[in-house]
MARGUGU-374982 format. One record per residue (C-alpha): y, x, z; residue number from 1; residue in three letters. Coordinates in steps of 0.001 Angstrom, whole numbers, padded with zeros to 6 digits. Layout:
+---------+---------+---------+-----+------+
|      c2 |      c1 |      c3 |  nr | rest |
+---------+---------+---------+-----+------+
|       Y |       X |       Z | NUM |  ala |
...
+---------+---------+---------+-----+------+
This chain:
+---------+---------+---------+-----+------+
|      c2 |      c1 |      c3 |  nr | rest |
+---------+---------+---------+-----+------+
|  096135 |  084361 |  086123 |   1 |  met |
|  098537 |  086895 |  087594 |   2 |  asp |
|  097807 |  086247 |  091270 |   3 |  leu |
|  099642 |  089213 |  092759 |   4 |  val |
|  101299 |  092224 |  091206 |   5 |  ser |
|  099194 |  095280 |  091946 |   6 |  val |
|  102335 |  097334 |  092478 |   7 |  ser |
|  103328 |  095168 |  095447 |   8 |  ser |
|  100437 |  096598 |  097475 |   9 |  glu |
|  101159 |  099183 |  100161 |  10 |  arg |
|  099567 |  102592 |  100514 |  11 |  leu |
|  096269 |  102625 |  102365 |  12 |  gln |
|  097032 |  103852 |  105923 |  13 |  pro |
|  095161 |  106578 |  107730 |  14 |  leu |
|  091497 |  105547 |  108061 |  15 |  pro |
|  089509 |  106252 |  111199 |  16 |  gln |
|  086080 |  107779 |  111596 |  17 |  asp |
|  084146 |  105216 |  113693 |  18 |  pro |
|  082202 |  108029 |  115369 |  19 |  ser |
|  085413 |  109905 |  116215 |  20 |  lys |
|  088222 |  107453 |  117000 |  21 |  pro |
|  091755 |  108792 |  116938 |  22 |  leu |
|  093138 |  109905 |  120302 |  23 |  pro |
|  094958 |  107044 |  121969 |  24 |  ser |
|  098622 |  108030 |  122320 |  25 |  pro |
|  099801 |  107197 |  125785 |  26 |  ser |
|  103148 |  106878 |  127519 |  27 |  asp |
|  101534 |  108549 |  130511 |  28 |  asp |
|  103682 |  111583 |  131357 |  29 |  val |
|  100697 |  113730 |  132309 |  30 |  leu |
|  098913 |  112922 |  129032 |  31 |  trp |
|  101988 |  113846 |  127014 |  32 |  leu |
|  102547 |  117060 |  128954 |  33 |  glu |
|  098931 |  118124 |  128552 |  34 |  glu |
|  098786 |  117388 |  124829 |  35 |  val |
|  102174 |  119022 |  124224 |  36 |  ser |
|  101074 |  122177 |  126026 |  37 |  glu |
|  097850 |  122359 |  123997 |  38 |  lys |
|  099808 |  121773 |  120784 |  39 |  ala |
|  102112 |  124699 |  121649 |  40 |  lys |
|  099031 |  126879 |  122141 |  41 |  arg |
|  097922 |  126018 |  118622 |  42 |  gly |
|  095119 |  123563 |  119369 |  43 |  val |
|  094859 |  121693 |  116069 |  44 |  val |
|  093474 |  118490 |  117549 |  45 |  glu |
|  096387 |  118380 |  120014 |  46 |  ala |
|  098928 |  118973 |  117238 |  47 |  gln |
|  097497 |  116066 |  115305 |  48 |  phe |
|  097315 |  113847 |  118421 |  49 |  ala |
|  100936 |  114642 |  119262 |  50 |  leu |
|  101967 |  113942 |  115673 |  51 |  gly |
|  100168 |  110607 |  115809 |  52 |  gln |
|  101904 |  109814 |  119099 |  53 |  tyr |
|  105324 |  110446 |  117541 |  54 |  phe |
|  104321 |  108542 |  114397 |  55 |  phe |
|  103379 |  105423 |  116330 |  56 |  glu |
|  106598 |  105691 |  118365 |  57 |  lys |
|  108629 |  105789 |  115152 |  58 |  gly |
|  109765 |  109376 |  115765 |  59 |  gln |
|  108881 |  110396 |  112242 |  60 |  tyr |
|  110649 |  113742 |  112050 |  61 |  arg |
|  108867 |  114969 |  115180 |  62 |  asp |
|  105626 |  113555 |  113789 |  63 |  ala |
|  105993 |  115403 |  110505 |  64 |  ser |
|  106559 |  118699 |  112310 |  65 |  gln |
|  103334 |  118348 |  114267 |  66 |  gln |
|  101374 |  117113 |  111265 |  67 |  phe |
|  102618 |  120113 |  109278 |  68 |  glu |
|  101355 |  122524 |  111925 |  69 |  leu |
|  097937 |  120843 |  111939 |  70 |  ala |
|  097851 |  120620 |  108145 |  71 |  ala |
|  098390 |  124359 |  107793 |  72 |  his |
|  095331 |  124841 |  109978 |  73 |  arg |
|  093233 |  122733 |  107626 |  74 |  gly |
|  093372 |  119370 |  109396 |  75 |  asn |
|  092781 |  116825 |  106623 |  76 |  met |
|  093916 |  113861 |  108713 |  77 |  gln |
|  097296 |  115552 |  109146 |  78 |  ala |
|  097512 |  116198 |  105395 |  79 |  arg |
|  096685 |  112577 |  104702 |  80 |  tyr |
|  099278 |  111346 |  107192 |  81 |  gln |
|  101956 |  113635 |  105761 |  82 |  leu |
|  101217 |  112196 |  102342 |  83 |  gly |
|  101752 |  108663 |  103593 |  84 |  val |
|  104983 |  109685 |  105274 |  85 |  met |
|  106352 |  111247 |  102102 |  86 |  phe |
|  105453 |  108166 |  100124 |  87 |  tyr |
|  107305 |  105945 |  102588 |  88 |  asp |
|  110151 |  108442 |  103069 |  89 |  gly |
|  109638 |  108580 |  106841 |  90 |  lys |
|  110972 |  111635 |  108635 |  91 |  gly |
|  110538 |  114031 |  105747 |  92 |  val |
|  112677 |  115646 |  103115 |  93 |  glu |
|  111565 |  117107 |  099821 |  94 |  glu |
|  111804 |  120709 |  101004 |  95 |  asp |
|  111012 |  120156 |  104685 |  96 |  ser |
|  107326 |  121064 |  104416 |  97 |  val |
|  106797 |  124745 |  103836 |  98 |  ser |
|  103953 |  127004 |  102830 |  99 |  gly |
|  102562 |  124852 |  100058 | 100 |  gly |
|  101974 |  121647 |  102032 | 101 |  val |
|  103658 |  119105 |  099786 | 102 |  arg |
|  104111 |  115303 |  099733 | 103 |  pro |
|  102115 |  112583 |  098024 | 104 |  leu |
|  103807 |  109570 |  096427 | 105 |  phe |
|  107413 |  110481 |  097312 | 106 |  pro |
|  110170 |  107956 |  096568 | 107 |  pro |
|  111546 |  107917 |  093035 | 108 |  val |
|  114602 |  109881 |  094181 | 109 |  ser |
|  112422 |  112950 |  094800 | 110 |  phe |
|  112058 |  115485 |  091983 | 111 |  thr |
|  109240 |  115238 |  089487 | 112 |  arg |
|  108060 |  118677 |  090616 | 113 |  ser |
|  107780 |  117531 |  094232 | 114 |  gly |
|  105865 |  114432 |  093148 | 115 |  gln |
|  103421 |  116551 |  091169 | 116 |  ser |
|  102725 |  118829 |  094117 | 117 |  lys |
|  102274 |  115772 |  096300 | 118 |  gly |
|  099679 |  114341 |  093959 | 119 |  phe |
|  097676 |  117573 |  094100 | 120 |  his |
|  097991 |  117506 |  097878 | 121 |  phe |
|  096100 |  114204 |  098093 | 122 |  met |
|  093614 |  115414 |  095494 | 123 |  met |
|  092941 |  118308 |  097852 | 124 |  glu |
|  091968 |  115854 |  100575 | 125 |  val |
|  089407 |  114313 |  098227 | 126 |  val |
|  088046 |  117587 |  096888 | 127 |  glu |
|  087904 |  119542 |  100147 | 128 |  asn |
|  086953 |  116917 |  102704 | 129 |  ala |
|  083989 |  118097 |  104725 | 130 |  arg |
|  081427 |  115957 |  106483 | 131 |  his |
|  083757 |  115263 |  109406 | 132 |  gly |
|  086509 |  114175 |  107020 | 133 |  asp |
|  084353 |  112010 |  104751 | 134 |  ala |
|  085954 |  108825 |  106097 | 135 |  his |
|  089233 |  109886 |  104468 | 136 |  leu |
|  087844 |  110023 |  100935 | 137 |  val |
|  087702 |  106307 |  099922 | 138 |  pro |
|  091277 |  105725 |  101086 | 139 |  ser |
|  092499 |  108910 |  099410 | 140 |  ala |
|  090801 |  107829 |  096178 | 141 |  gln |
|  092539 |  104469 |  096432 | 142 |  tyr |
|  095888 |  106213 |  096871 | 143 |  asn |
|  095249 |  108520 |  093910 | 144 |  ile |
|  094619 |  105401 |  091847 | 145 |  gly |
|  098010 |  104125 |  092956 | 146 |  arg |
|  099623 |  107408 |  091903 | 147 |  ala |
|  098229 |  107002 |  088397 | 148 |  phe |
|  099169 |  103319 |  088265 | 149 |  phe |
|  102740 |  103989 |  089354 | 150 |  gln |
|  103158 |  107329 |  087575 | 151 |  gly |
|  104049 |  109268 |  090743 | 152 |  phe |
|  103360 |  112985 |  090397 | 153 |  gly |
|  101180 |  112432 |  087367 | 154 |  val |
|  101457 |  110776 |  083972 | 155 |  arg |
|  101071 |  107009 |  084296 | 156 |  gln |
|  097602 |  105873 |  083262 | 157 |  ser |
|  095968 |  102518 |  083920 | 158 |  asp |
|  092668 |  104011 |  082775 | 159 |  glu |
|  092790 |  106757 |  085402 | 160 |  glu |
|  093987 |  104297 |  088037 | 161 |  ala |
|  091002 |  102048 |  087406 | 162 |  val |
|  088656 |  105051 |  087453 | 163 |  lys |
|  089844 |  106157 |  090901 | 164 |  trp |
|  089984 |  102638 |  092307 | 165 |  trp |
|  086429 |  102089 |  091097 | 166 |  thr |
|  085229 |  105300 |  092743 | 167 |  arg |
|  086687 |  104071 |  096002 | 168 |  ser |
|  085504 |  100480 |  095587 | 169 |  ala |
|  081905 |  101516 |  094954 | 170 |  glu |
|  081643 |  103125 |  098387 | 171 |  gln |
|  081199 |  099782 |  100125 | 172 |  gly |
|  082743 |  098489 |  103326 | 173 |  lys |
|  085163 |  101310 |  104126 | 174 |  asp |
|  088713 |  099890 |  104564 | 175 |  pro |
|  089955 |  101962 |  101629 | 176 |  gly |
|  087055 |  100755 |  099502 | 177 |  ser |
|  087728 |  097111 |  100346 | 178 |  val |
|  091393 |  097622 |  099473 | 179 |  arg |
|  090324 |  099063 |  096124 | 180 |  ala |
|  087982 |  096127 |  095490 | 181 |  gln |
|  090811 |  093681 |  096083 | 182 |  asn |
|  093176 |  095720 |  093918 | 183 |  thr |
|  090688 |  095759 |  091040 | 184 |  leu |
|  090329 |  092001 |  091385 | 185 |  gly |
|  094099 |  091649 |  091052 | 186 |  met |
|  094319 |  094214 |  088261 | 187 |  tyr |
|  091829 |  092374 |  086077 | 188 |  tyr |
|  093698 |  089105 |  086689 | 189 |  ala |
|  096941 |  090457 |  085224 | 190 |  arg |
|  097961 |  088848 |  081945 | 191 |  asn |
|  098141 |  092119 |  080021 | 192 |  glu |
|  094566 |  093174 |  080829 | 193 |  asn |
|  092886 |  089973 |  081934 | 194 |  val |
|  089127 |  090151 |  082407 | 195 |  asn |
|  088173 |  087106 |  084439 | 196 |  ala |
|  084570 |  088155 |  085008 | 197 |  lys |
|  085562 |  091579 |  086362 | 198 |  glu |
|  088281 |  089999 |  088481 | 199 |  ser |
|  085785 |  087522 |  089927 | 200 |  phe |
|  083230 |  090295 |  090547 | 201 |  arg |
|  085613 |  092510 |  092490 | 202 |  trp |
|  087222 |  089663 |  094419 | 203 |  his |
|  083714 |  088501 |  095350 | 204 |  ser |
|  082845 |  091968 |  096639 | 205 |  thr |
|  086079 |  092258 |  098611 | 206 |  ala |
|  085689 |  088736 |  100005 | 207 |  ala |
|  082136 |  089554 |  101130 | 208 |  asp |
|  083656 |  092504 |  102979 | 209 |  asn |
|  086207 |  090301 |  104741 | 210 |  gly |
|  089339 |  090673 |  102609 | 211 |  his |
|  091312 |  087465 |  103190 | 212 |  val |
|  093471 |  087693 |  100053 | 213 |  glu |
|  090369 |  088037 |  097884 | 214 |  ser |
|  088822 |  085041 |  099647 | 215 |  met |
|  091849 |  082983 |  098616 | 216 |  thr |
|  091758 |  084293 |  095040 | 217 |  ala |
|  088039 |  083576 |  094859 | 218 |  leu |
|  088598 |  079985 |  095931 | 219 |  gly |
|  091181 |  079497 |  093182 | 220 |  leu |
|  088899 |  081037 |  090590 | 221 |  met |
|  085950 |  078878 |  091638 | 222 |  leu |
|  088119 |  075762 |  091502 | 223 |  ala |
|  089334 |  076536 |  087987 | 224 |  ser |
|  086163 |  078131 |  086609 | 225 |  gly |
|  087821 |  081461 |  085831 | 226 |  gln |
|  085222 |  084190 |  085532 | 227 |  gly |
|  082532 |  081865 |  086881 | 228 |  cys |
|  081118 |  078380 |  086595 | 229 |  ala |
|  083618 |  075779 |  087791 | 230 |  lys |
|  082933 |  074550 |  091295 | 231 |  ser |
|  082613 |  070776 |  091518 | 232 |  glu |
+---------+---------+---------+-----+------+
């Protein structure tokens, strides 16, 4: 039962810390002037907020410049967001980020070397996230699993992909974790590595956490008795 190709999934977007919501970008002139002035003075939070403002406005090149400044100052959210931008090819070029801040999941047209540095960039988010950045970890783990699955910046390995997706999935209700649960459900439904019981288990977990696609898959599995007793 090949419900959905795993590779059709998108990268997990920037997660938010419920206790520290992202600044709300505003079209208010005074807000923009104030944040821009603080960003020029080197206030990391302002650089990230301004980058997020540009990102949501679709001004990706301006966004990447601000995210780079914040990333160099150790802002993990900026590093994460830069990684997503490189993967999607938004406002960045292979050599546009200097000083060792490199992309994650760049398009296939990027060099293998750039892809490898990008992979290690996202690994850095996982390995160096402090308490205030802990909300980034499940989503970063999910994305690392995608890197292994797709072979971006690292040798392709389903085994490693499953390992990282499982690490993310086991962390519960975090958006990145739920995405990983759904992805594992789809992975184990693929014809080449079908494991109906594991597929049912992970779709059940994702469905319990509100993932609509897994709810649909679970209904189909219950109706056909795949990985579970057939529902009458």
